[in-house]
C-alpha positions as CSV (number, residue, x, y, z in Angstrom):
1,X,64.9,-29.2,-1.6
2,X,67.6,-31.6,-0.7
3,X,70.7,-29.8,0.7
4,X,73.9,-30.1,-1.2
5,X,76.4,-32.7,-0.1
6,X,79.2,-30.9,1.9
7,X,82.0,-32.4,-0.2
8,X,85.5,-31.0,0.1
9,X,86.0,-29.5,-3.4
10,X,89.7,-29.2,-3.2
11,X,90.0,-32.8,-2.3
12,X,87.7,-33.8,-5.2
13,X,89.8,-31.8,-7.7
14,X,93.0,-33.4,-6.4
15,X,91.5,-36.9,-6.6
16,X,90.1,-36.4,-10.1
17,X,93.5,-35.1,-11.4
18,X,95.4,-37.9,-9.7
19,X,92.8,-40.4,-11.1
20,X,93.4,-39.1,-14.7
21,X,97.2,-39.2,-14.3
22,X,97.4,-42.3,-12.1
23,X,100.2,-40.5,-10.5
24,X,100.3,-38.2,-7.4
25,X,103.5,-36.6,-8.7
26,X,102.1,-35.7,-12.2
27,X,98.9,-34.5,-10.6
28,X,100.8,-32.3,-8.2
29,X,102.7,-30.7,-11.2
30,X,99.4,-29.9,-12.9
31,X,97.8,-28.5,-9.8
32,X,101.0,-26.6,-8.8
33,X,101.3,-28.3,-5.4
34,X,103.5,-31.0,-3.9
35,X,102.9,-34.7,-4.3
36,X,102.5,-34.8,-0.5
37,X,99.7,-32.3,-0.7
38,X,97.8,-34.4,-3.3
39,X,98.2,-37.5,-1.2
40,X,96.9,-35.7,1.8
41,X,93.9,-34.4,-0.1
42,X,93.1,-37.9,-1.4
43,X,93.3,-39.3,2.1
44,X,91.1,-36.5,3.4
45,X,88.5,-37.5,0.7
46,X,88.7,-41.2,1.5
47,X,88.2,-40.4,5.2
48,X,85.2,-38.2,4.3
49,X,83.6,-40.8,2.1
50,X,84.5,-43.8,4.2
51,X,85.8,-45.7,1.2
52,X,89.2,-46.5,-0.3
53,X,89.8,-44.8,-3.7
54,X,93.3,-46.0,-4.6
55,X,95.4,-49.1,-4.1
56,X,98.8,-47.7,-3.3
57,X,102.0,-49.5,-4.4
58,X,105.7,-48.6,-4.5
59,X,105.6,-45.4,-6.6
60,X,102.3,-46.5,-8.2
61,X,98.6,-46.1,-7.6
62,X,95.6,-47.9,-9.0
63,X,92.0,-47.0,-8.7
64,X,89.7,-49.2,-6.7
65,X,86.2,-49.9,-8.1
66,X,84.8,-47.2,-6.0
67,X,87.5,-44.8,-7.1
68,X,87.0,-45.6,-10.8
69,X,83.3,-44.9,-10.5
70,X,83.8,-41.6,-8.7
71,X,86.6,-40.5,-11.1
72,X,84.3,-41.1,-14.1
73,X,81.5,-39.0,-12.7
74,X,83.9,-36.2,-11.4
75,X,85.6,-36.1,-14.8
76,X,82.3,-35.3,-16.5
77,X,81.3,-32.8,-13.9
78,X,84.6,-30.9,-13.9
79,X,84.6,-30.9,-17.7
80,X,81.1,-29.2,-17.6
81,X,82.3,-26.8,-15.0
82,X,85.3,-25.8,-17.0
83,X,83.2,-25.3,-20.1
84,X,80.7,-23.1,-18.2
85,X,83.6,-21.0,-16.8
86,X,85.1,-20.7,-20.3
87,X,81.8,-19.5,-21.7
88,X,81.3,-17.0,-18.9
89,X,84.8,-15.6,-19.3
90,X,84.5,-15.4,-23.1
91,X,81.1,-13.7,-22.8
92,X,82.5,-11.2,-20.3
93,X,85.3,-10.0,-22.6
94,X,83.8,-10.4,-26.1
95,X,82.3,-7.5,-28.1
96,X,78.6,-7.1,-27.8
97,X,77.0,-6.8,-31.2
98,X,73.8,-4.7,-31.1
99,X,71.6,-4.3,-34.1
100,X,69.2,-1.4,-34.3
101,X,67.6,1.1,-36.7
102,X,69.8,4.1,-37.6
103,X,67.5,6.7,-36.1
104,X,67.4,4.9,-32.8
105,X,71.1,4.4,-32.7
106,X,71.8,8.1,-33.5
107,X,69.1,9.8,-31.5
108,X,68.6,7.6,-28.4
109,X,71.4,5.0,-27.9
110,X,74.5,6.9,-28.9
111,X,73.9,9.9,-26.6
112,X,73.5,7.5,-23.6
113,X,76.1,4.9,-24.4
114,X,78.9,6.7,-22.5
115,X,77.0,5.9,-19.2
116,X,77.2,2.1,-20.0
117,X,80.9,2.4,-20.7
118,X,81.4,4.3,-17.5
119,X,79.8,1.4,-15.5
120,X,81.3,-1.4,-17.6
121,X,84.6,-0.1,-19.1
122,X,85.8,-3.7,-19.9
123,X,82.9,-4.3,-22.3
124,X,82.9,-3.0,-25.8
125,X,79.6,-2.5,-27.6
126,X,79.5,-2.7,-31.4
127,X,76.5,-0.9,-32.9
128,X,75.2,-2.2,-36.3
129,X,72.2,-0.6,-38.1
130,X,69.4,-2.3,-39.7
131,X,65.7,-2.9,-39.3
132,X,65.0,-6.2,-40.9
133,X,64.5,-9.7,-39.4
134,X,67.5,-10.8,-37.3
135,X,68.9,-14.3,-37.6
136,X,71.0,-14.3,-34.5
137,X,72.9,-17.5,-35.4
138,X,73.6,-16.4,-39.0
139,X,74.3,-12.7,-38.3
140,X,76.3,-13.1,-35.1
141,X,74.2,-10.4,-33.4
142,X,73.7,-10.6,-29.6
143,X,70.7,-8.4,-29.2
144,X,68.5,-6.3,-31.4
145,X,66.3,-3.3,-30.9
146,X,63.4,-3.1,-33.3
147,X,60.5,-0.6,-34.0
148,X,57.4,-2.6,-34.7
149,X,54.1,-4.1,-33.4
150,X,55.7,-6.9,-31.5
151,X,54.8,-10.6,-31.9
152,X,58.2,-11.6,-33.3
153,X,58.3,-15.4,-33.8
154,X,61.1,-17.5,-32.5
155,X,62.7,-14.9,-30.2
156,X,62.2,-13.4,-26.8
157,X,60.9,-9.8,-27.2
158,X,60.1,-7.3,-24.5
159,X,58.6,-3.8,-24.9
160,X,61.4,-1.3,-24.2
161,X,59.9,2.1,-25.0
162,X,56.6,3.4,-26.1
163,X,56.6,5.7,-29.2
164,X,53.9,8.4,-29.1
165,X,54.1,11.0,-31.9
166,X,53.9,14.8,-31.7
167,X,55.1,17.7,-33.8
168,X,58.7,19.1,-33.3
169,X,60.5,22.0,-34.9
170,X,63.4,24.4,-34.5
171,X,62.9,26.9,-31.7
172,X,63.1,29.8,-34.1
173,X,60.3,28.3,-36.2
174,X,58.0,27.8,-33.1
175,X,58.5,31.6,-32.3
176,X,58.2,32.7,-35.9
177,X,57.6,36.5,-36.0
178,X,54.7,36.3,-38.5
179,X,53.3,32.8,-37.9
180,X,54.2,31.5,-34.4
181,X,52.9,28.0,-33.5
182,X,50.4,28.7,-30.8
183,X,47.6,26.3,-31.8
184,X,47.6,23.3,-34.2
185,X,45.8,25.2,-37.0
186,X,48.9,27.5,-37.1
187,X,50.7,24.6,-39.0
188,X,48.9,25.7,-42.1
189,X,51.6,28.4,-42.4
190,X,54.5,26.0,-42.2
191,X,56.0,23.1,-44.2
192,X,55.1,19.6,-42.9
193,X,58.0,17.2,-43.0
194,X,57.0,13.6,-43.7
195,X,58.8,10.2,-43.3
196,X,58.1,6.7,-44.5
197,X,57.9,5.2,-40.9
198,X,54.1,5.4,-41.0
199,X,53.5,4.3,-44.6
200,X,51.3,1.2,-44.8
201,X,51.6,0.5,-41.1
202,X,48.2,0.4,-39.4
203,X,48.1,2.2,-36.1
204,X,51.3,4.2,-36.7
205,X,50.4,7.9,-36.5
206,X,51.0,10.2,-39.5
207,X,50.2,13.8,-40.1
208,X,46.5,13.3,-41.0
209,X,46.0,11.2,-37.8
210,X,47.8,13.7,-35.6
211,X,45.9,16.7,-37.0
212,X,42.5,14.9,-36.6
213,X,43.3,14.0,-33.0
214,X,44.5,17.6,-32.2
215,X,41.3,19.1,-33.5
216,X,43.0,21.0,-36.3
217,X,40.7,21.6,-39.3
218,X,42.5,24.2,-41.5
219,X,45.7,22.3,-42.3
220,X,46.3,20.3,-45.5
221,X,48.3,17.3,-44.2
222,X,49.6,16.1,-47.6
223,X,52.1,18.7,-49.0
224,X,55.7,18.7,-47.9
225,X,58.9,16.7,-48.6
226,X,59.0,13.0,-47.7
227,X,62.1,11.5,-46.1
228,X,63.2,7.8,-46.0
229,X,63.5,7.8,-42.2
230,X,62.3,9.7,-39.2
231,X,66.0,10.5,-38.5
232,X,66.3,12.5,-41.8
233,X,62.9,14.3,-41.2
234,X,64.1,15.2,-37.7
235,X,67.4,16.6,-38.9
236,X,65.5,18.7,-41.4
237,X,63.4,20.1,-38.6
238,X,66.5,20.9,-36.5
239,X,67.8,22.8,-39.6
240,X,64.6,24.9,-39.6
241,X,63.1,23.5,-42.8
242,X,59.7,22.7,-41.4
243,X,57.8,20.7,-38.7
244,X,58.3,17.0,-38.3
245,X,56.2,14.4,-36.6
246,X,58.6,13.1,-34.0
247,X,58.6,9.9,-31.9
248,X,59.2,10.5,-28.2
249,X,62.3,8.4,-27.7
250,X,64.0,9.8,-30.9
251,X,63.5,13.4,-30.0
252,X,64.2,13.3,-26.2
253,X,67.8,14.3,-26.6
254,X,67.2,17.2,-29.0
255,X,64.3,18.5,-26.9
256,X,66.5,18.5,-23.8
257,X,69.4,20.3,-25.5
258,X,67.1,22.9,-27.1
259,X,67.7,21.9,-30.7
260,X,64.0,21.1,-31.0
261,X,60.8,22.5,-29.5
262,X,57.5,20.8,-28.9
263,X,54.9,23.5,-29.7
264,X,51.7,21.5,-28.8
265,X,50.7,19.2,-26.0
266,X,48.7,16.6,-28.0
267,X,50.5,13.3,-28.6
268,X,49.1,10.6,-30.8
269,X,49.2,7.0,-29.5
270,X,51.3,4.6,-31.5
271,X,50.6,0.9,-32.2
272,X,54.3,0.4,-32.7
273,X,56.9,0.5,-30.0
274,X,60.6,-0.1,-29.6
275,X,61.3,-3.8,-28.6
276,X,64.3,-5.5,-27.1
277,X,64.8,-8.7,-29.0
278,X,67.1,-11.6,-27.9
279,X,67.6,-15.2,-28.9
280,X,65.1,-17.6,-27.3
281,X,67.8,-20.1,-26.3
282,X,68.9,-19.8,-22.7
283,X,72.6,-19.1,-23.2
284,X,74.7,-17.8,-20.3
285,X,75.9,-14.4,-21.3
286,X,76.6,-12.1,-18.3
287,X,77.8,-9.2,-20.5
288,X,74.6,-9.2,-22.5
289,X,72.5,-9.5,-19.4
290,X,74.3,-6.4,-18.0
291,X,73.7,-4.5,-21.2
292,X,70.0,-5.4,-21.4
293,X,69.6,-4.4,-17.7
294,X,71.2,-1.1,-18.5
295,X,68.9,-0.5,-21.4
296,X,65.9,-1.1,-19.2
297,X,67.1,1.4,-16.6
298,X,67.7,4.0,-19.3
299,X,64.3,3.3,-20.8
300,X,62.7,3.7,-17.4
301,X,64.4,7.0,-17.0
302,X,63.4,8.2,-20.5
303,X,59.8,7.2,-20.0
304,X,59.6,9.7,-17.1
305,X,61.0,12.6,-19.2
306,X,58.6,15.4,-19.8
307,X,58.7,15.7,-23.5
């Protein structure tokens, strides 16, 4: 790789400003220095390049042919630099708009978000809920977290968290005086809570799949209320209304805080996972990069939890 030219950047900036103004005095006012300082920087640049950049007259300056060529190129380069710096500054201070499903926002992201704000107090994250296709340009969303099989077209998607499934219930229900949950077949004495997350989704475990995998043979997997989301089913389980089939990332917090209990070891593999989805275009966005890096660290920590 060819080494960068050791050009004096301050002198280049002084020359480019003076070339636009065709006046050392006006350039000095814009750069908040003295005209003598601008003149000295231009002379320094001329000595460095070995060419004359200005014809100097009485209180006037004119560009030489070499100076005009250099001024044109520098004008374009400094304009690009100013634009890049403006974008970086705007990205660092703007809100981050994050789209995710309600259950993930409530049960995984929200309980952890204080740690991001502790590390990046100047950044504000705006959480929006939804689980449909994201049009980043139309919706103004910076990043999305989706639960699905992957393979999303037109975007960059990386697997953030696996989502194995296993039964969860309130501690009191797991230790029920008459019907404690010791083996999977004990579920026949309890209400199974269902949700729509597995409906018509091949490879997403539901109660029949989990019971088969666990070896249970005496449990009817069909009866029980059906909820529109895993979040609602999980809340019903916390309230003691039955046993829900929880997804590991969404029950971690409630398990750790003792609101839920995992009565059995068997966990069913899930063809779906939680994905971090970003626009494919390479846009400089330091704040978003910081947030995504934080999500990866949190996910790495969560994946090591003993659920």
